[in-house]
N, C-alpha and C positions, 0 to 999 in steps of 0.2 A: 274245484281248484283251477287256477289259471297260472300259466307260466309266461313271462315276457323275456325274450332274448333281445338285448339292447346293444347293438354294435354301432350306435351313433357317434360315440366319442372317438374310438380308435379302430374301428373295423372288427374283423373276426378272422381268426386262424384256428388250426386244429388244436394246438397246445393251449391257446387261450380258452377254447371251449372246454377242454378237459379241466383246466385250472378252475374255471368258474363253477363247473359242476361238482368238483371236489369241495370247493369253498362252500357250496350250497348244501353239502351233506353226503355226497357219494362216498363210499367206503374207500379211503385212500390206499390201504394196503392191497385190497383186491384189484383196484384199478391199476396200480403199478404192476401187479403180478400179470394181469392179462395183457398189458401193453408190452412188457418185456417178452412174454411168451410168444405173442403174435409176431413181434419184430424179429424173433430168432429165426423164423422161416424166410426172412428176407435180408439176412446179413447180420442181424443182431443189433440191440440197442440197450443203453443203460438209462433208466428213468429216475430223475431226482425231483422231488416235490418240496418246495420251500415257500416261505412267506416273504414277500417283497413289498416295499413301499414305492408306489408309482405316483409321483407328484402329489403326495398327500393322502393317497388311498391305499390301504393295505389290501393286497391281492395275493392269490395263490399262483405261483409260477411253476409250470411243469416243463422241465428241461429234458429233452430227449436227445441223448448223445449217441451218435453212430457215425461210422466211417464209410458205410456202404451206400453209394448213390448211383449205382449202375441202372440202366434202363431195363425194362422187362416188357415183353409182349403182353397185351391185355389178356389174351386167352390163357397164356402161361400163368399170368398173375391169378386168374380165377381158379386154375387148377391147384395152385399152391395154397390158396385160401381154403380149399376143400380138405387139405391135409390137417388143418388145425383141429385139435381134439383136446379140449380142456373143460373141466367140470363147470367152470364159470362162463363158458361161451356156449350158451344154448342156441337153438335155431333162430329165436327172435333177434338175438344180438347179431348173429351172422347175417341174417336176411337184411337187417337194417344197414349193416356195413356194406354188403354187396350193393344195396340201393345207392349208397353214397358214391361208391366207386363207379357204378354204372352212369351216374350223372356226369362225373368227370370224364369218363371215356366217351360218352355221347357228345359232350362239348368239344373234345379234341377231334373226334371224327368229323363233326360239322366244320370246324375251323380249318382243318387240313385237307378236307375233301377226301378222306380215306374211309374204307370200310372198317368195321370194328376189329376184324381179324388182322388188320395192318397197323392198328394203334399200338404205340409203345408208351408206357408210363416212364417218365423221367424222375423228376423230384417227387412226384406223387407216388411212384412205385417204390420209393426208398423206405427203409425200415422205420424212419421217424414218422412218415405220414401214415403208414399202416398202424403204427402204435397209436397215433392221434385219433384216427377214425374208429378203430375198434375200442379204444379206451372211452371215447365219447359215446359210442353205442352202448357199452356196458353201463356207463353212468346214467344214460337216458332211461334204461329199464330199472336200474337200481333205485332211481328216484321216482319211479312209476309215472314218468312223463307220458307214457303211452296211454294212460288213463285220464289225462288232463288236456285242457285246451291250451295249445302253445301258440303264442303270437310272436311274430318277428317284426322288429322296427327297422327303419331305413339304415342301411349299412354305409359307413364312411369307407370310400374306396381308396383314397390316396390319389397320387398322380405322378407324373414324370415317366421315366423309362427304367428298365432293368435288363440285366444280362441273364439269359436262360440257355438251356440246352438247344433251343431253337434260334438262338441269337438274341439280338436286341429287340425287345418288344415293349409296347406301351403299357402303362399302368392306368386303370385296371387291366389285368391281363385279358386277352381275348377269351380265355377259358372261363375266368371268373365272371366276366360280363355276360357270356352266354348262359352260364348256370343260373345267374340272377334274373334271367328274363322273366318279366311279369312281377318282380318284387321291387319295392322302392329302394333307392340308393342315391348317393350323391358323391361328387368328387371332392378331393382334399381331405383334411385341411392342410396337407403338406405334400411335398413331392417324394413320397415313399409309398411302398406297397403296404396298405393296411388290411385289405381283404384279399385273402388267398383263395385259389380254387378249392382247396380242401375246406376252408372255413365257409365259403359260399355254399358248397354242396351239403355240409352239415346243417347250415341254417335252413336251406330249402327243404331238406328231408325232415327236419324236426318240426318246423312251423306248420300249423294248420291254417293260419291266416296271417295276413300282413296288414299293418296299420301305420299311419304316420305318427300317431301319438299313443301313449299308454291307454289301454282300455279301462273302463270302470272296474276297479277291484280293490279289495281290502288287503293291504300289504302285510306279509308275514315274515319273509326272510329274503335276503339277497346274497348272491355269490359273485365275487370278482375274480376273473382270470387275467393274469398279467401277460403282456407281450414281452418279447425280448428286448426291444429298443427302449432307451430312455429318452423321452420326448419332453417338450415344454408343457404338455398337458398329460393327464392320466392315461397311460397306455394300457387300458383295461377293457375287457368285455364284461358287461353287467348282465346277470340273469336274476330276475326277481320272481318270487312265487307268492301267491296269496289266494284269497277267496273271491270268487266272482259272484256278486249278488244278482247279476242279470244272467239268466240262463240263455244258452244259445243252442240251436239245433240247425240241421241242414235240410233244406226243402228243395223241391223242384218247381220252377216257374215255367208254365206253358202259356203261349199266347198265339193268337191268330186274328186276322182281320176278317170282318163279316159285313157284307153290304146287300145280302139277298134274303134275309129272314125277317118275318113280321115280329111285332112286339110280343104277341102271344107265344110264338115259338121260342123267342129268347127267354121269356119268363119260365117256360117249361125247362129250358136248358139249365137255368139256375138250379132248379130243384133236382134235376137228374144228376148233375155233376156233384152236388153235395151228397146225394145218396151213394154215388159211386166212389167216394173217397176224397173229394176235394176239401181242402181246409178253408178256402175262400174263393169266391168267384166275383169278378169285377167286370163291368162293361164301361168303356170310356168312349164317348162320342169323338169321332175323328173324321178327317177328310182324306179320302183315298184317291187313287189315280183317276184322271179325267174329272176331278173335282166332285166325285160322288160322295155323298155323306155315308158314313158307315160306323161300325162299332169295333173297338179293340177289345177282344175277349182275353182276359188274363185270369189264369187259374193257378192257385198254389196247392201243392199236395206233398205228401211224404214220398220219399224215394221208392219205398216198397209198393206204393199205390200208383206210381206214375204211368206204368204201361196200361193199366186198366182205365185210368182217367183219360189218357191219350186216345185210346180206342173209343171211349165214350164221346169225346169231342168230335172226332172224325165222323162217328155214326150220327150224332145229333145235329151237327152243323152242316155236314157235306163239304167242309172246307178241303182244299187240296194240299194244304201244307200247314204245319204247326211248328213254331219256333220253340226250342227246348233250352232252358238255362238250368243245367244240373248243379246241385250242391250250392244253392244260394244260401248264404248265412242269414239266420233270423235271430234277433235278440228278443227274449221273452221275459216279461216280468212274472214273478211268482204270483199265482192267482189263488184267491181264497173267497169262499162264499160264506157270508154271515147272515143268518136269519134274525130278524128283529120283530118285536111286536109293537106296532105303531097305532096311534089313535086316529083313525080316519072314519068318522061315523061309527065309532065302536072300535074295540081292539081287533086288529087284524095282523096276521103274519105276512111279512114281505121279506124277500131276500135281496141282498146287495152283493154285487161282484166287485172285489177289491183287486187292485194291482199293487203289489208290494215289492219294494226294492230294499233289500236288507231288512231292517225293522221298521222302515218308513212306508206308510200308505201314500202312494203318489196319485192314485185316482180311485174313485168309487162310483159305481152306477147302480141304480135300482134295476132289478130284473124286469125287462119289458113285459113278459107274460104275467108276472104278478101284478104289476101296475095296471095292466089292461083288465085283469080279472076284478080288481077292486073298483076300477072305473065302472065296469058293467054292473057290479053289485050295488054300488052306492049312487050311481047316476051323476057322479062328479066327473068333470072333464079329465081326460087322460093327463093333460099337461099340469093340471092342478094336483092330481094324485101324485105325479112324479115330483112336483115341488114340495108337497107336504112330506113325502118320503125322504127327499134330500135334506130337509130341515130336521127331520127326526134323526137321520144318520149323523148330522153335524152335532146334534145334542148328545148322541151316544158317544161320539169321540171326545167331547168335552167333559162329560159326566159319566164315564163308564162304570164308576162304583155303584151308581144307583140302579144299574141294569143287572147287578149280580147279587 
């Protein structure tokens, strides 16, 4: 499954996030219960969930009404969070919520040049923001987002200036901009705040990956969360859910420059690294300092094997430094092996490796070892064996009924 959080139209705020998640299927009564319970520790709040039309789009609006907006020290805030004890608020929900508030506190600390023990939450520490964050955290796990790949799209930030507890500040707020560091975003499309620090922190905490456009997926459902303002365009946050026909995993990329090893040693390194857990090993000719010809060694491996593969590169190459790129995202087609009986100087079994996207075969290759074996057995050149095998596979795709 894949989830796409889309704040491109009107940005993202805490109540828009809760609204979109309820609209997507989170349990409305339970969400309301945990929001009001959590807010009661910070002055109290009343939560109303309704359906609204925002410039032609029906969306769920979550209105958190409270009068308490006093500031609170971050450390006191954390102590108060520890007092929450509700059957619907397990440790996963609370850990997620603490992570969101930690991002906000760290951004405030950096902006104001203060240590964490000196940070005060103002609007963020109020009951409404507590309700939004913990409500969003509950929805996140209620919808099993923790078991899915969550993408974030570029956030519309808005523009202009606004009055805050710190005085007149620009939009996007320094806090929101700091929280969104490394994530795509853009200004406008009007002079109002569209992405709040709370919304930014929820987006960053939920999303595993950020893209400029929707990833390849099969759409199943969409939720719309309404913002409070009535604008000339739909003031909604959209969250879509569907099936991802392209698998993804996270791998580690290791690379180093080499200019002192012979071809024989480099060939041995290929074999050694593959035995030690590398998924792929590549050598790229390059020019190094002082115009010396060399090789760029690039190795892909799983995270669990990275330390052993790293040691193997040091040991086998003698290099003094290796660049590590952790958690590189890799898209993977579903793979399938099909054995076929083909006529190449008699009936012979040969395997084909298929790349499948959804129900569509996007590539197919004959297994090299099978083709080489048949070439040795028949005396036919390897390239001709591979061509005959490819022709046989095309016939199989066109006339599958005769093979069954």
